[in-house]
Every structure is written in structure tokens, then in C-alpha cells.
N, CA, C, O and the ligand as a Tripos MOL2 file, in Angstrom:
@<TRIPOS>MOLECULE
protein
  305   303    77     0     0
PROTEIN
NO_CHARGES

@<TRIPOS>ATOM
      1 N         122.1400   73.6690   58.4270 N.3       1 MET1
      2 CA        122.0850   74.8130   59.4360 C.3       1 MET1
      3 C         121.6070   74.2610   60.8010 C.2       1 MET1
      4 O         120.7480   73.3810   60.8760 O.2       1 MET1
      5 N         122.2160   74.8300   61.8910 N.am      2 ASP2
      6 CA        121.7990   74.3960   63.1030 C.3       2 ASP2
      7 C         120.6450   75.2660   63.7340 C.2       2 ASP2
      8 O         120.1750   76.1980   63.0820 O.2       2 ASP2
      9 N         120.2130   74.9830   64.9270 N.am      3 HIS3
     10 CA        118.9980   75.7040   65.4730 C.3       3 HIS3
     11 C         119.2930   77.1750   65.8180 C.2       3 HIS3
     12 O         118.4050   77.9430   66.1890 O.2       3 HIS3
     13 N         120.6410   77.5460   65.6720 N.am      4 LEU4
     14 CA        120.8750   79.0200   65.8890 C.3       4 LEU4
     15 C         121.1620   79.7670   64.5910 C.2       4 LEU4
     16 O         121.5460   80.9360   64.5930 O.2       4 LEU4
     17 N         120.9540   79.0210   63.4290 N.am      5 GLY5
     18 CA        121.1270   79.5750   62.1000 C.3       5 GLY5
     19 C         122.5330   79.5860   61.6470 C.2       5 GLY5
     20 O         122.8980   80.2970   60.7110 O.2       5 GLY5
     21 N         123.3350   78.7930   62.3100 N.am      6 ARG6
     22 CA        124.8270   78.7920   61.9020 C.3       6 ARG6
     23 C         124.9780   77.7040   60.8060 C.2       6 ARG6
     24 O         124.3520   76.6450   60.8310 O.2       6 ARG6
     25 N         125.8350   78.0470   59.8730 N.am      7 VAL7
     26 CA        126.1270   77.1210   58.8210 C.3       7 VAL7
     27 C         127.5890   76.8340   58.8210 C.2       7 VAL7
     28 O         128.3990   77.6280   59.3000 O.2       7 VAL7
     29 N         127.9260   75.6970   58.2820 N.am      8 VAL8
     30 CA        129.4120   75.2410   58.1670 C.3       8 VAL8
     31 C         129.8280   75.4130   56.7310 C.2       8 VAL8
     32 O         129.2050   74.8610   55.8240 O.2       8 VAL8
     33 N         130.9860   76.2530   56.5010 N.am      9 ILE9
     34 CA        131.5110   76.3870   55.0440 C.3       9 ILE9
     35 C         132.4090   75.2840   54.9790 C.2       9 ILE9
     36 O         133.2690   75.1300   55.8460 O.2       9 ILE9
     37 N         132.2650   74.4400   53.9350 N.am     10 PRO10
     38 CA        133.1760   73.3120   53.7860 C.3      10 PRO10
     39 C         134.7240   73.6590   53.7040 C.2      10 PRO10
     40 O         135.0920   74.6880   53.1370 O.2      10 PRO10
     41 N         135.5800   72.8130   54.2580 N.am     11 ALA11
     42 CA        136.9270   73.1100   54.2870 C.3      11 ALA11
     43 C         137.6130   73.5460   53.0160 C.2      11 ALA11
     44 O         138.4610   74.4300   52.8950 O.2      11 ALA11
     45 N         137.0100   72.6480   51.9510 N.am     12 SER12
     46 CA        137.6880   72.9460   50.6050 C.3      12 SER12
     47 C         137.3880   74.4050   50.1400 C.2      12 SER12
     48 O         138.2430   75.0410   49.5240 O.2      12 SER12
     49 N         136.1850   74.9210   50.4360 N.am     13 MET13
     50 CA        135.7960   76.2300   50.0510 C.3      13 MET13
     51 C         136.5950   77.2450   50.8840 C.2      13 MET13
     52 O         137.0810   78.2500   50.3650 O.2      13 MET13
     53 N         136.7200   76.9490   52.2250 N.am     14 ARG14
     54 CA        137.6050   77.8410   53.0540 C.3      14 ARG14
     55 C         138.9800   78.0020   52.5070 C.2      14 ARG14
     56 O         139.5290   79.1040   52.4950 O.2      14 ARG14
     57 N         139.5800   76.8510   52.0260 N.am     15 ARG15
     58 CA        140.8690   76.9350   51.5420 C.3      15 ARG15
     59 C         140.9540   77.7320   50.2330 C.2      15 ARG15
     60 O         141.9330   78.4430   50.0070 O.2      15 ARG15
     61 N         139.9450   77.6190   49.3790 N.am     16 VAL16
     62 CA        139.9730   78.4300   48.1410 C.3      16 VAL16
     63 C         139.8080   79.9070   48.4620 C.2      16 VAL16
     64 O         140.3880   80.7240   47.7470 O.2      16 VAL16
     65 N         139.0810   80.3010   49.4590 N.am     17 LEU17
     66 CA        138.9670   81.6510   49.8330 C.3      17 LEU17
     67 C         140.1010   82.2360   50.6740 C.2      17 LEU17
     68 O         140.2800   83.4490   50.7740 O.2      17 LEU17
     69 N         140.8190   81.3600   51.2420 N.am     18 GLY18
     70 CA        141.9670   81.7280   52.1230 C.3      18 GLY18
     71 C         141.4200   82.2750   53.4690 C.2      18 GLY18
     72 O         141.9970   83.2080   54.0270 O.2      18 GLY18
     73 N         140.3170   81.7020   53.9880 N.am     19 ILE19
     74 CA        139.8020   82.1830   55.2370 C.3      19 ILE19
     75 C         139.8740   81.0720   56.2830 C.2      19 ILE19
     76 O         139.8340   79.8850   55.9580 O.2      19 ILE19
     77 N         139.9800   81.4880   57.5420 N.am     20 GLY20
     78 CA        140.0800   80.6060   58.6960 C.3      20 GLY20
     79 C         139.4270   81.0980   59.8780 C.2      20 GLY20
     80 O         138.6530   82.0550   59.8550 O.2      20 GLY20
     81 N         139.7440   80.4300   60.9440 N.am     21 ASP21
     82 CA        139.1830   80.7710   62.2700 C.3      21 ASP21
     83 C         139.3750   82.2250   62.6160 C.2      21 ASP21
     84 O         140.4920   82.7420   62.6120 O.2      21 ASP21
     85 N         138.1810   82.9280   62.9410 N.am     22 GLY22
     86 CA        138.2310   84.2340   63.4010 C.3      22 GLY22
     87 C         138.1380   85.3360   62.2990 C.2      22 GLY22
     88 O         137.9490   86.5170   62.5900 O.2      22 GLY22
     89 N         138.2780   84.8910   61.0270 N.am     23 ASP23
     90 CA        138.1870   85.8350   59.8930 C.3      23 ASP23
     91 C         136.7150   86.4400   59.6960 C.2      23 ASP23
     92 O         135.7220   85.7830   60.0090 O.2      23 ASP23
     93 N         136.6410   87.5980   59.2140 N.am     24 GLU24
     94 CA        135.3290   88.1230   58.9680 C.3      24 GLU24
     95 C         134.7680   87.7560   57.6300 C.2      24 GLU24
     96 O         135.5700   87.5710   56.7140 O.2      24 GLU24
     97 N         133.5220   87.6340   57.4140 N.am     25 LEU25
     98 CA        132.8710   87.4720   56.0980 C.3      25 LEU25
     99 C         131.7830   88.4480   55.9560 C.2      25 LEU25
    100 O         131.0530   88.7710   56.8930 O.2      25 LEU25
    101 N         131.6840   88.9440   54.6760 N.am     26 GLU26
    102 CA        130.5960   89.8970   54.3660 C.3      26 GLU26
    103 C         129.4780   88.9830   53.9050 C.2      26 GLU26
    104 O         129.6610   88.0660   53.1050 O.2      26 GLU26
    105 N         128.2370   89.3020   54.4880 N.am     27 VAL27
    106 CA        127.1160   88.4270   54.0790 C.3      27 VAL27
    107 C         126.0370   89.4890   53.5410 C.2      27 VAL27
    108 O         125.7080   90.5170   54.1330 O.2      27 VAL27
    109 N         125.5820   89.0670   52.3800 N.am     28 ARG28
    110 CA        124.6000   89.9530   51.6150 C.3      28 ARG28
    111 C         123.4530   89.0960   51.1450 C.2      28 ARG28
    112 O         123.6260   87.9600   50.7040 O.2      28 ARG28
    113 N         122.2210   89.7040   51.2590 N.am     29 LEU29
    114 CA        121.0710   89.0770   50.6210 C.3      29 LEU29
    115 C         120.7610   89.6900   49.2950 C.2      29 LEU29
    116 O         120.5020   90.8910   49.2260 O.2      29 LEU29
    117 N         120.7760   88.9250   48.2420 N.am     30 ASP30
    118 CA        120.5910   89.4160   46.9550 C.3      30 ASP30
    119 C         119.4250   88.6550   46.3280 C.2      30 ASP30
    120 O         119.5770   87.6270   45.6670 O.2      30 ASP30
    121 N         118.2050   89.2570   46.5930 N.am     31 GLY31
    122 CA        117.0100   88.6160   46.1700 C.3      31 GLY31
    123 C         116.7710   87.4000   47.1420 C.2      31 GLY31
    124 O         116.6220   87.5660   48.3530 O.2      31 GLY31
    125 N         116.7450   86.1850   46.5410 N.am     32 GLU32
    126 CA        116.5900   85.0550   47.4730 C.3      32 GLU32
    127 C         117.9290   84.2700   47.5160 C.2      32 GLU32
    128 O         117.9540   83.0880   47.8570 O.2      32 GLU32
    129 N         119.0540   84.9710   47.1580 N.am     33 VAL33
    130 CA        120.4000   84.3670   47.1610 C.3      33 VAL33
    131 C         121.1540   85.0960   48.3360 C.2      33 VAL33
    132 O         121.2600   86.3200   48.4180 O.2      33 VAL33
    133 N         121.6500   84.2120   49.2070 N.am     34 LEU34
    134 CA        122.5500   84.6210   50.2200 C.3      34 LEU34
    135 C         123.9950   84.5790   49.8140 C.2      34 LEU34
    136 O         124.5550   83.5180   49.5390 O.2      34 LEU34
    137 N         124.5890   85.7460   49.7800 N.am     35 ARG35
    138 CA        126.0350   85.7330   49.3370 C.3      35 ARG35
    139 C         127.0040   86.0720   50.5000 C.2      35 ARG35
    140 O         126.8810   87.0210   51.2740 O.2      35 ARG35
    141 N         128.0040   85.1260   50.4950 N.am     36 MET36
    142 CA        129.0470   85.3360   51.5450 C.3      36 MET36
    143 C         130.3920   85.5250   50.8440 C.2      36 MET36
    144 O         130.7460   84.7420   49.9630 O.2      36 MET36
    145 N         131.0970   86.4980   51.2080 N.am     37 ARG37
    146 CA        132.4200   86.6880   50.6700 C.3      37 ARG37
    147 C         133.5080   87.1710   51.6700 C.2      37 ARG37
    148 O         133.2000   87.6910   52.7420 O.2      37 ARG37
    149 N         134.8090   86.9750   51.2700 N.am     38 LYS38
    150 CA        135.8010   87.5440   52.1000 C.3      38 LYS38
    151 C         135.7790   89.0430   51.8150 C.2      38 LYS38
    152 O         135.7550   89.4710   50.6600 O.2      38 LYS38
    153 N         135.7880   89.8440   52.9040 N.am     39 PRO39
    154 CA        135.8540   91.2610   52.6760 C.3      39 PRO39
    155 C         137.0990   91.6220   51.8500 C.2      39 PRO39
    156 O         138.1720   91.0460   52.0310 O.2      39 PRO39
    157 N         136.9250   92.5830   50.9450 N.am     40 ARG40
    158 CA        138.0340   93.0260   50.1680 C.3      40 ARG40
    159 C         138.7590   94.1120   51.0910 C.2      40 ARG40
    160 O         138.1390   94.7840   51.9150 O.2      40 ARG40
    161 N         140.0140   94.2060   50.8880 N.am     41 GLU41
    162 CA        140.7430   95.2100   51.7490 C.3      41 GLU41
    163 C         140.3200   96.6090   51.4390 C.2      41 GLU41
    164 O         139.8930   96.8860   50.3180 O.2      41 GLU41
    165 N         140.4210   97.4950   52.3800 N.am     42 ALA42
    166 CA        139.9990   98.9770   52.2190 C.3      42 ALA42
    167 C         141.2320   99.8710   52.3260 C.2      42 ALA42
    168 O         142.2070   99.5960   53.0250 O.2      42 ALA42
    169 N         141.1090  100.9150   51.6050 N.am     43 CYS43
    170 CA        142.1960  102.0450   51.6220 C.3      43 CYS43
    171 C         142.3780  102.4790   53.1020 C.2      43 CYS43
    172 O         141.4140  102.7440   53.8210 O.2      43 CYS43
    173 N         143.7310  102.5390   53.5340 N.am     44 ALA44
    174 CA        144.0400  102.9190   54.8870 C.3      44 ALA44
    175 C         143.6120  104.3650   55.2470 C.2      44 ALA44
    176 O         143.4440  104.7230   56.4130 O.2      44 ALA44
    177 N         143.4460  105.1800   54.1630 N.am     45 PHE45
    178 CA        143.0730  106.5880   54.3410 C.3      45 PHE45
    179 C         141.6490  106.8920   54.2580 C.2      45 PHE45
    180 O         141.0960  107.5230   55.1590 O.2      45 PHE45
    181 N         140.9790  106.4480   53.1530 N.am     46 CYS46
    182 CA        139.5630  106.8230   52.8910 C.3      46 CYS46
    183 C         138.6160  105.6560   53.1020 C.2      46 CYS46
    184 O         137.4020  105.8090   53.2310 O.2      46 CYS46
    185 N         139.1980  104.5480   53.1280 N.am     47 GLY47
    186 CA        138.2000  103.3600   53.3830 C.3      47 GLY47
    187 C         137.4910  102.7310   52.1280 C.2      47 GLY47
    188 O         136.7280  101.7680   52.2050 O.2      47 GLY47
    189 N         137.8350  103.3960   50.9340 N.am     48 THR48
    190 CA        137.3130  102.7540   49.6310 C.3      48 THR48
    191 C         137.8190  101.4410   49.4530 C.2      48 THR48
    192 O         138.8940  101.1070   49.9510 O.2      48 THR48
    193 N         137.0370  100.5870   48.6980 N.am     49 ARG49
    194 CA        137.5790   99.1380   48.3540 C.3      49 ARG49
    195 C         137.8620   99.1750   46.8950 C.2      49 ARG49
    196 O         138.1460   98.1140   46.3390 O.2      49 ARG49
    197 N         137.8180  100.2450   46.2370 N.am     50 GLU50
    198 CA        138.1160  100.3040   44.8080 C.3      50 GLU50
    199 C         139.4790  100.8180   44.4740 C.2      50 GLU50
    200 O         140.0100  101.7030   45.1450 O.2      50 GLU50
    201 N         140.0460  100.2600   43.4280 N.am     51 ASP51
    202 CA        141.3150  100.8700   42.8600 C.3      51 ASP51
    203 C         142.4820  100.8620   43.8140 C.2      51 ASP51
    204 O         143.1810  101.8680   43.9390 O.2      51 ASP51
    205 N         142.7150   99.7540   44.4930 N.am     52 LEU52
    206 CA        143.7110   99.6630   45.5130 C.3      52 LEU52
    207 C         145.1690   99.2950   45.0500 C.2      52 LEU52
    208 O         145.3550   98.5260   44.1070 O.2      52 LEU52
    209 N         146.1500   99.8520   45.7250 N.am     53 THR53
    210 CA        147.4100   99.3260   45.5320 C.3      53 THR53
    211 C         148.0640   99.1030   46.9430 C.2      53 THR53
    212 O         147.3510   99.1220   47.9470 O.2      53 THR53
    213 N         149.2800   98.9140   47.0150 N.am     54 GLU54
    214 CA        149.8670   98.7170   48.3360 C.3      54 GLU54
    215 C         151.0220   99.6650   48.5100 C.2      54 GLU54
    216 O         151.8530   99.8940   47.6310 O.2      54 GLU54
    217 N         151.0100  100.2530   49.8350 N.am     55 VAL55
    218 CA        152.1990  101.0800   50.2320 C.3      55 VAL55
    219 C         152.6360  100.7020   51.5790 C.2      55 VAL55
    220 O         151.9470  100.7860   52.5950 O.2      55 VAL55
    221 N         153.9330  100.2460   51.4910 N.am     56 LEU56
    222 CA        154.4550   99.6620   52.9030 C.3      56 LEU56
    223 C         153.5750   98.6330   53.4350 C.2      56 LEU56
    224 O         153.3030   98.6040   54.6350 O.2      56 LEU56
    225 N         153.0950   97.7470   52.5660 N.am     57 GLU57
    226 CA        152.2090   96.6720   53.0350 C.3      57 GLU57
    227 C         150.8320   96.9730   53.4790 C.2      57 GLU57
    228 O         150.0980   96.0910   53.9260 O.2      57 GLU57
    229 N         150.4580   98.2610   53.3560 N.am     58 HIS58
    230 CA        149.0260   98.7530   53.6960 C.3      58 HIS58
    231 C         148.2840   99.1380   52.3540 C.2      58 HIS58
    232 O         148.8240   99.8170   51.4810 O.2      58 HIS58
    233 N         147.0050   98.6450   52.2670 N.am     59 PRO59
    234 CA        146.2350   98.9510   51.0660 C.3      59 PRO59
    235 C         145.9730  100.3850   51.0800 C.2      59 PRO59
    236 O         145.5760  100.9220   52.1140 O.2      59 PRO59
    237 N         146.1900  101.1180   49.8820 N.am     60 VAL60
    238 CA        145.9140  102.5360   49.8160 C.3      60 VAL60
    239 C         145.2430  102.6540   48.3810 C.2      60 VAL60
    240 O         145.6260  101.9140   47.4750 O.2      60 VAL60
    241 N         144.2920  103.5420   48.1920 N.am     61 CYS61
    242 CA        143.7430  103.6570   46.8830 C.3      61 CYS61
    243 C         144.6580  104.7030   46.0890 C.2      61 CYS61
    244 O         145.4790  105.4180   46.6640 O.2      61 CYS61
    245 N         144.4410  104.7180   44.7640 N.am     62 TRP62
    246 CA        145.2870  105.5130   43.9250 C.3      62 TRP62
    247 C         144.9810  106.9920   44.0570 C.2      62 TRP62
    248 O         145.8450  107.8230   43.7810 O.2      62 TRP62
    249 N         143.6540  107.3740   44.5120 N.am     63 SER63
    250 CA        143.4200  108.8510   44.6520 C.3      63 SER63
    251 C         144.1620  109.2790   45.9050 C.2      63 SER63
    252 O         144.6150  110.4230   45.9520 O.2      63 SER63
    253 N         144.3180  108.4530   46.9120 N.am     64 CYS64
    254 CA        144.9890  108.8180   48.0940 C.3      64 CYS64
    255 C         146.5270  108.8030   47.9360 C.2      64 CYS64
    256 O         147.2330  109.5550   48.6080 O.2      64 CYS64
    257 N         147.0180  107.9520   47.0550 N.am     65 VAL65
    258 CA        148.4470  107.9850   46.6330 C.3      65 VAL65
    259 C         148.7690  109.2920   45.9140 C.2      65 VAL65
    260 O         149.8320  109.8680   46.1480 O.2      65 VAL65
    261 N         147.8230  109.8060   44.9870 N.am     66 ALA66
    262 CA        147.9560  111.0220   44.3460 C.3      66 ALA66
    263 C         147.9270  112.1530   45.2330 C.2      66 ALA66
    264 O         148.7520  113.0500   45.0590 O.2      66 ALA66
    265 N         147.0130  112.2330   46.2370 N.am     67 ALA67
    266 CA        146.9330  113.2530   47.2220 C.3      67 ALA67
    267 C         148.1420  113.3090   48.0870 C.2      67 ALA67
    268 O         148.6060  114.4070   48.3930 O.2      67 ALA67
    269 N         148.7020  112.1660   48.5150 N.am     68 VAL68
    270 CA        149.8800  112.2880   49.2910 C.3      68 VAL68
    271 C         151.0370  112.7800   48.4580 C.2      68 VAL68
    272 O         151.8390  113.5760   48.9470 O.2      68 VAL68
    273 N         151.1610  112.3290   47.1890 N.am     69 ARG69
    274 CA        152.2650  112.8100   46.2770 C.3      69 ARG69
    275 C         152.0830  114.4230   46.1590 C.2      69 ARG69
    276 O         153.0430  115.1810   46.3000 O.2      69 ARG69
    277 N         150.8760  114.8380   45.9110 N.am     70 ALA70
    278 CA        150.6880  116.2920   45.7100 C.3      70 ALA70
    279 C         151.1360  117.0070   46.9840 C.2      70 ALA70
    280 O         151.8160  118.0220   46.8300 O.2      70 ALA70
    281 N         150.8670  116.6410   48.1150 N.am     71 ARG71
    282 CA        151.2350  117.1970   49.4000 C.3      71 ARG71
    283 C         152.7290  117.1680   49.4890 C.2      71 ARG71
    284 O         153.3310  118.1260   49.9750 O.2      71 ARG71
    285 N         153.3790  116.0650   49.0230 N.am     72 GLY72
    286 CA        154.7930  116.0840   49.1020 C.3      72 GLY72
    287 C         155.4630  117.1090   48.2690 C.2      72 GLY72
    288 O         156.5000  117.6420   48.6630 O.2      72 GLY72
    289 N         154.9350  117.3970   47.1710 N.am     73 ARG73
    290 CA        155.3960  118.4370   46.1790 C.3      73 ARG73
    291 C         155.1450  119.8670   46.8530 C.2      73 ARG73
    292 O         156.0450  120.7030   46.7710 O.2      73 ARG73
    293 N         154.0120  120.1630   47.4830 N.am     74 GLU74
    294 CA        153.7720  121.3740   48.0650 C.3      74 GLU74
    295 C         154.7870  121.6830   49.1760 C.2      74 GLU74
    296 O         155.1690  122.8420   49.3330 O.2      74 GLU74
    297 N         155.2180  120.7200   49.9220 N.am     75 GLY75
    298 CA        156.0800  120.8720   51.0180 C.3      75 GLY75
    299 C         157.5070  121.2460   50.6550 C.2      75 GLY75
    300 O         158.3130  121.6320   51.5010 O.2      75 GLY75
    301 N         157.7900  121.1160   49.3520 N.am     76 ARG76
    302 CA        159.2250  121.3610   48.9420 C.3      76 ARG76
    303 C         159.4760  122.8140   48.8200 C.2      76 ARG76
    304 O         160.5900  123.2230   48.4930 O.2      76 ARG76
    305 ZN        141.9200  106.2020   49.6620 Zn       77 ZN77
@<TRIPOS>BOND
     1     1     2 1
     2     2     3 1
     3     3     4 2
     4     3     5 am
     5     5     6 1
     6     6     7 1
     7     7     8 2
     8     7     9 am
     9     9    10 1
    10    10    11 1
    11    11    12 2
    12    11    13 am
    13    13    14 1
    14    14    15 1
    15    15    16 2
    16    15    17 am
    17    17    18 1
    18    18    19 1
    19    19    20 2
    20    19    21 am
    21    21    22 1
    22    22    23 1
    23    23    24 2
    24    23    25 am
    25    25    26 1
    26    26    27 1
    27    27    28 2
    28    27    29 am
    29    29    30 1
    30    30    31 1
    31    31    32 2
    32    31    33 am
    33    33    34 1
    34    34    35 1
    35    35    36 2
    36    35    37 am
    37    37    38 1
    38    38    39 1
    39    39    40 2
    40    39    41 am
    41    41    42 1
    42    42    43 1
    43    43    44 2
    44    43    45 am
    45    45    46 1
    46    46    47 1
    47    47    48 2
    48    47    49 am
    49    49    50 1
    50    50    51 1
    51    51    52 2
    52    51    53 am
    53    53    54 1
    54    54    55 1
    55    55    56 2
    56    55    57 am
    57    57    58 1
    58    58    59 1
    59    59    60 2
    60    59    61 am
    61    61    62 1
    62    62    63 1
    63    63    64 2
    64    63    65 am
    65    65    66 1
    66    66    67 1
    67    67    68 2
    68    67    69 am
    69    69    70 1
    70    70    71 1
    71    71    72 2
    72    71    73 am
    73    73    74 1
    74    74    75 1
    75    75    76 2
    76    75    77 am
    77    77    78 1
    78    78    79 1
    79    79    80 2
    80    79    81 am
    81    81    82 1
    82    82    83 1
    83    83    84 2
    84    83    85 am
    85    85    86 1
    86    86    87 1
    87    87    88 2
    88    87    89 am
    89    89    90 1
    90    90    91 1
    91    91    92 2
    92    91    93 am
    93    93    94 1
    94    94    95 1
    95    95    96 2
    96    95    97 am
    97    97    98 1
    98    98    99 1
    99    99   100 2
   100    99   101 am
   101   101   102 1
   102   102   103 1
   103   103   104 2
   104   103   105 am
   105   105   106 1
   106   106   107 1
   107   107   108 2
   108   107   109 am
   109   109   110 1
   110   110   111 1
   111   111   112 2
   112   111   113 am
   113   113   114 1
   114   114   115 1
   115   115   116 2
   116   115   117 am
   117   117   118 1
   118   118   119 1
   119   119   120 2
   120   119   121 am
   121   121   122 1
   122   122   123 1
   123   123   124 2
   124   123   125 am
   125   125   126 1
   126   126   127 1
   127   127   128 2
   128   127   129 am
   129   129   130 1
   130   130   131 1
   131   131   132 2
   132   131   133 am
   133   133   134 1
   134   134   135 1
   135   135   136 2
   136   135   137 am
   137   137   138 1
   138   138   139 1
   139   139   140 2
   140   139   141 am
   141   141   142 1
   142   142   143 1
   143   143   144 2
   144   143   145 am
   145   145   146 1
   146   146   147 1
   147   147   148 2
   148   147   149 am
   149   149   150 1
   150   150   151 1
   151   151   152 2
   152   151   153 am
   153   153   154 1
   154   154   155 1
   155   155   156 2
   156   155   157 am
   157   157   158 1
   158   158   159 1
   159   159   160 2
   160   159   161 am
   161   161   162 1
   162   162   163 1
   163   163   164 2
   164   163   165 am
   165   165   166 1
   166   166   167 1
   167   167   168 2
   168   167   169 am
   169   169   170 1
   170   170   171 1
   171   171   172 2
   172   171   173 am
   173   173   174 1
   174   174   175 1
   175   175   176 2
   176   175   177 am
   177   177   178 1
   178   178   179 1
   179   179   180 2
   180   179   181 am
   181   181   182 1
   182   182   183 1
   183   183   184 2
   184   183   185 am
   185   185   186 1
   186   186   187 1
   187   187   188 2
   188   187   189 am
   189   189   190 1
   190   190   191 1
   191   191   192 2
   192   191   193 am
   193   193   194 1
   194   194   195 1
   195   195   196 2
   196   195   197 am
   197   197   198 1
   198   198   199 1
   199   199   200 2
   200   199   201 am
   201   201   202 1
   202   202   203 1
   203   203   204 2
   204   203   205 am
   205   205   206 1
   206   206   207 1
   207   207   208 2
   208   207   209 am
   209   209   210 1
   210   210   211 1
   211   211   212 2
   212   211   213 am
   213   213   214 1
   214   214   215 1
   215   215   216 2
   216   215   217 am
   217   217   218 1
   218   218   219 1
   219   219   220 2
   220   219   221 am
   221   221   222 1
   222   222   223 1
   223   223   224 2
   224   223   225 am
   225   225   226 1
   226   226   227 1
   227   227   228 2
   228   227   229 am
   229   229   230 1
   230   230   231 1
   231   231   232 2
   232   231   233 am
   233   233   234 1
   234   234   235 1
   235   235   236 2
   236   235   237 am
   237   237   238 1
   238   238   239 1
   239   239   240 2
   240   239   241 am
   241   241   242 1
   242   242   243 1
   243   243   244 2
   244   243   245 am
   245   245   246 1
   246   246   247 1
   247   247   248 2
   248   247   249 am
   249   249   250 1
   250   250   251 1
   251   251   252 2
   252   251   253 am
   253   253   254 1
   254   254   255 1
   255   255   256 2
   256   255   257 am
   257   257   258 1
   258   258   259 1
   259   259   260 2
   260   259   261 am
   261   261   262 1
   262   262   263 1
   263   263   264 2
   264   263   265 am
   265   265   266 1
   266   266   267 1
   267   267   268 2
   268   267   269 am
   269   269   270 1
   270   270   271 1
   271   271   272 2
   272   271   273 am
   273   273   274 1
   274   274   275 1
   275   275   276 2
   276   275   277 am
   277   277   278 1
   278   278   279 1
   279   279   280 2
   280   279   281 am
   281   281   282 1
   282   282   283 1
   283   283   284 2
   284   283   285 am
   285   285   286 1
   286   286   287 1
   287   287   288 2
   288   287   289 am
   289   289   290 1
   290   290   291 1
   291   291   292 2
   292   291   293 am
   293   293   294 1
   294   294   295 1
   295   295   296 2
   296   295   297 am
   297   297   298 1
   298   298   299 1
   299   299   300 2
   300   299   301 am
   301   301   302 1
   302   302   303 1
   303   303   304 2
@<TRIPOS>SUBSTRUCTURE
     1 MET1         2 RESIDUE 1 A MET
     2 ASP2         6 RESIDUE 1 A ASP
     3 HIS3        10 RESIDUE 1 A HIS
     4 LEU4        14 RESIDUE 1 A LEU
     5 GLY5        18 RESIDUE 1 A GLY
     6 ARG6        22 RESIDUE 1 A ARG
     7 VAL7        26 RESIDUE 1 A VAL
     8 VAL8        30 RESIDUE 1 A VAL
     9 ILE9        34 RESIDUE 1 A ILE
    10 PRO10       38 RESIDUE 1 A PRO
    11 ALA11       42 RESIDUE 1 A ALA
    12 SER12       46 RESIDUE 1 A SER
    13 MET13       50 RESIDUE 1 A MET
    14 ARG14       54 RESIDUE 1 A ARG
    15 ARG15       58 RESIDUE 1 A ARG
    16 VAL16       62 RESIDUE 1 A VAL
    17 LEU17       66 RESIDUE 1 A LEU
    18 GLY18       70 RESIDUE 1 A GLY
    19 ILE19       74 RESIDUE 1 A ILE
    20 GLY20       78 RESIDUE 1 A GLY
    21 ASP21       82 RESIDUE 1 A ASP
    22 GLY22       86 RESIDUE 1 A GLY
    23 ASP23       90 RESIDUE 1 A ASP
    24 GLU24       94 RESIDUE 1 A GLU
    25 LEU25       98 RESIDUE 1 A LEU
    26 GLU26      102 RESIDUE 1 A GLU
    27 VAL27      106 RESIDUE 1 A VAL
    28 ARG28      110 RESIDUE 1 A ARG
    29 LEU29      114 RESIDUE 1 A LEU
    30 ASP30      118 RESIDUE 1 A ASP
    31 GLY31      122 RESIDUE 1 A GLY
    32 GLU32      126 RESIDUE 1 A GLU
    33 VAL33      130 RESIDUE 1 A VAL
    34 LEU34      134 RESIDUE 1 A LEU
    35 ARG35      138 RESIDUE 1 A ARG
    36 MET36      142 RESIDUE 1 A MET
    37 ARG37      146 RESIDUE 1 A ARG
    38 LYS38      150 RESIDUE 1 A LYS
    39 PRO39      154 RESIDUE 1 A PRO
    40 ARG40      158 RESIDUE 1 A ARG
    41 GLU41      162 RESIDUE 1 A GLU
    42 ALA42      166 RESIDUE 1 A ALA
    43 CYS43      170 RESIDUE 1 A CYS
    44 ALA44      174 RESIDUE 1 A ALA
    45 PHE45      178 RESIDUE 1 A PHE
    46 CYS46      182 RESIDUE 1 A CYS
    47 GLY47      186 RESIDUE 1 A GLY
    48 THR48      190 RESIDUE 1 A THR
    49 ARG49      194 RESIDUE 1 A ARG
    50 GLU50      198 RESIDUE 1 A GLU
    51 ASP51      202 RESIDUE 1 A ASP
    52 LEU52      206 RESIDUE 1 A LEU
    53 THR53      210 RESIDUE 1 A THR
    54 GLU54      214 RESIDUE 1 A GLU
    55 VAL55      218 RESIDUE 1 A VAL
    56 LEU56      222 RESIDUE 1 A LEU
    57 GLU57      226 RESIDUE 1 A GLU
    58 HIS58      230 RESIDUE 1 A HIS
    59 PRO59      234 RESIDUE 1 A PRO
    60 VAL60      238 RESIDUE 1 A VAL
    61 CYS61      242 RESIDUE 1 A CYS
    62 TRP62      246 RESIDUE 1 A TRP
    63 SER63      250 RESIDUE 1 A SER
    64 CYS64      254 RESIDUE 1 A CYS
    65 VAL65      258 RESIDUE 1 A VAL
    66 ALA66      262 RESIDUE 1 A ALA
    67 ALA67      266 RESIDUE 1 A ALA
    68 VAL68      270 RESIDUE 1 A VAL
    69 ARG69      274 RESIDUE 1 A ARG
    70 ALA70      278 RESIDUE 1 A ALA
    71 ARG71      282 RESIDUE 1 A ARG
    72 GLY72      286 RESIDUE 1 A GLY
    73 ARG73      290 RESIDUE 1 A ARG
    74 GLU74      294 RESIDUE 1 A GLU
    75 GLY75      298 RESIDUE 1 A GLY
    76 ARG76      302 RESIDUE 1 A ARG
    77 ZN77       305 GROUP 0 **** ****
């Protein structure tokens, strides 16, 4: 760690995570353990990170998929 508290993540670990220059990382303190992870994608509509699928290359959760489908049926 340098005097500003910055750490270097080894290149081999960056490759495994698929992260690079400019990417965001989630940092969490879990007791005395500092955890860093690549943020999971969030639903384009409600922002949840659970139960995601992909619609036209955007992450969307299944509840929002169901809501959009229900709307489509109402409109007919
Ligand atoms: Zn959603």
C-alpha cells in the first residue's frame, strides 16, 4: 500500500475478474476482511442485482420482464 492508501491488484487477478483501467470496484469491510469485487450488473428498470436476464443486451430482472409482458397484454 502506498502513502495514499492505494493498493495494486496483481495483473493475474485483474485478468481473472475481467477488470481493467477505469472499471469500478465494490469495496466492503467484512469484520477485519476487506473485500473487493467487480460490481454485478443491475436491472435497467429497478436497479436490483438479483435474478437478472438480458433483453436487447441490457440487464433486466425477471420481475420487470414479467411487468413489461403484463403491460403488453393490457395494451392489446
Ligand atoms: Zn427490475
